[in-house]
C-alpha positions, 0 to 999 in steps of 0.5 A: 500499499502507497499512502500520502499524508496531506498535512497542514500545520497550524491550520487555525492560525493560517485560517485566521491569517487568511480573513485578517489582513492586518495579520498577514501584513505583520507576519509577512516576513516571519519564518513559520514554526511548527508544532507537533502532536504533543505541542512540546517542540518547535521547528522552523517551517522551510528548513526541514530540521528533524524533530529529534527527541533531543531537541524537546522544549528547545527554542533555539531553532526558532527564527521568528521574532515578530509578533505571536497571535493566539487562537484561544477557546473560551472557558464555556459554561464549565468555567475552564479557563481560556487555553491556546489551541494554536498560535502563529508560528515561532512563538518562543515559549508558546505551545498549545494547552497552555493558559492564555495568561501563561502565553501572554507572559511568554510573548509580550506583543501578542494578538489574541483571536478567539477560536472559530471552529466551524470556520476552521472545519469549513477550511479543512472541508474545502481542502478534502473536496479539492483533494477528492477532485485527485483521488477518490480515496481520501480520508479526513483525520484530525483537523489539518490532516488528510490520508490519500491512497496512492496505488492504482492512480499512477497510470491515470497521472502518468507516475507517482511524482505527478500524481503527487504534484497534483495533490499538492497543487490542490491545496491553497497556496496559502496553506502551505501543505506538506506531503509525506509518503510511505507504505503506511499511514504513520511513517507518511504522517512522520515524514510530512511532519518533520520535513519541509513543506512540499513532497517527503518520502519516508525511506525503506527502512521505516523502523530506522527513519522513525527511531530518533523522532519524539514519542510526542508524535505518536497518535496517543493521549497526553497522559501515555506520552507523559508516562513514556517520558517518565520511563525514560523512553523519550524517542520512538527507537527507545520504545522499539528497542523494548521487548513488546511484552514489557510495553504491553504490561504497562500500557495494555492494548494501547501499548501493543499499538504504539509498540508496532507504530514504533517499529514502523508497523501500521496496518490501518486502512485509508477509510475514504470519505463519501463523495458529496457531489455539490454545486457552490455559487459565490457572490461578492456584494458591492458593500457590506450591510445588515439589510436582510433584503440584500441578503435575499437578492444575493440568495435569489441570485446565487439560486438562479445561477445554481439551478441553471447549471447543467449538472441539475438538468432534470434533478432536485436539490435536498439541501442548501448550505449559506455561508456569509462574511464580512471583513472584521466580523466572524463568519456565519453559516446555515444549513437548510435541509428540505422536507422534499427535494425541490426542483425550482429555484423559486420554491428553494428561494421561498424556503431559505427566506423563511429560514433567514426571517427566523434566524437571520445573520448576526453580522453584516454581510459582504461575501455570500457562498451558496452550496446546493447538495443532496441531489436526487433524480427522482420526483420532488416538490414543484411550484404550482400551475400558476408558476408556468405563466411566470416561467413563460415570461421569464423565457421570453425576456431570456430570448429577447437578452440572447438577441440583444447580446448578439447586437451588443457583442456579447454584453449583457443588456437586461438587469432586474432592479431590486430595492434593499434599503430605500431608506438609506442616505447613501443612494447607491445603497438603496437599490441593486441591479442584477443581470437576468441571464443566470450565466452572467457571473459578474458581482451584483452592482449598485443602481446608483454608483457614484463617479469620481469627478474633479471639482475646483473648490471655492471659499468655505470648501464650496464647489466653484466649478466641476469638470464634465467631460473634458471641460470645466463647467462653472457652478452658477449657484447652489440650490441645496446642501446637506450632510450626513455621518454614519460613524457607527458602520464598520466603514464610516460614511461622511458626506457633504452633499451639494445640489449645484446649478451649472452651465450644463444644468443641475448636478448633485455633487458630494465630498467624501469627508473621509477621503477628501475626494469629490464625486458626482452622484447619479440617481435620485437623492 
């Protein structure tokens, strides 16, 4: 058997770096450390220094001196103290399992983040699905560790090297994946865990390969590892040199298993995940908002796209997954399982809307990802007969859109308008335009987006002239002025508006008081 272990060290910390831009900037020049399963030794990722038992507890290999960012778990109802579950690599003296107070005392410049396990599982799930695109025999172990059965796939990819390259390419670059290859799962894990990012092969002498490494790499509980150290068995070679019955006498059945692992014997099979067919659609909204109507517009648009995909021809959807996020907020996710599979996007939209009205997201929404799953080819729930009238009208509009596209060199012409916040003081946030063609993959756009404009200011900062086209037009009078300050928003909006009379006629301008730039406001104010 040939097995590859795809390992993402510090997945929680890397996931936080992905969505917290300021952390990427702070850590851009830092080396990456790696924590073993026991959390007691560190290594500088990229150098590939082996985690020998003699290096336990040493921080001398750590190159990174920048700020450490800790990901912590809350105490919860049990009253337990917050503990470190992961950290940005290379923090001297910091390791998983210590209390938050201990970690902060070890590293002065510390950013503390609360753990978001659903988000980390989402990132890991995306990785597993990506690996399933390379092999149908993928097993998801603990968070950040996956196993792939290799034998039998070499012919498909030409050779094992190309197969491994495809697995490495399936992992997002920012996760910095490691792949270890061996004849069994445990030596493959050790090869991935102790070598540099990329692909590493365990040698044929597996027992000799494992011998110098710490017993903290063994997949056993912390108590067992502590007992091994008390007995002076710090390296796997120490355990392998013992008589098997002596280890069994002290540790029972678990002792027999860890003795076999230290000797390179691991008969555990790769248990493939069920291949879950799904359709994923994503949309970036033009601004973040807490408007439920805006979320409904995004959901309707994504459902139209998903149901228009050829994979769903004649099939029904059993469940919808929804994930929302906005910069500076924790992600929000919901899963809606239908009592009966649904064959039309309109019916699915009504069911999702009902759920969102009962349990709306508690965060502003800027990015929306929708997943359709649970496909079936049999019967399911459809809309009523009256829906046929609306469907025929929709088909006629689509036929008109196709004809117009031919005349407009492929550009999409017809859009539908959706009011999402008619009360909003900023006109571009009141309504959106969405292409009626589901094949249109462009983001949803504001109906009245402002455009940057050059303005010459007069006394008191008032507009004296405005550039329209290539010519400057004198402002002959100011008919109206007003301002608003939405300081409480994640991205505050502060504007001073002027409705002016010019040589070209009335024009509405505003000065962004945050950046000091002028804009021409399209649409009604």
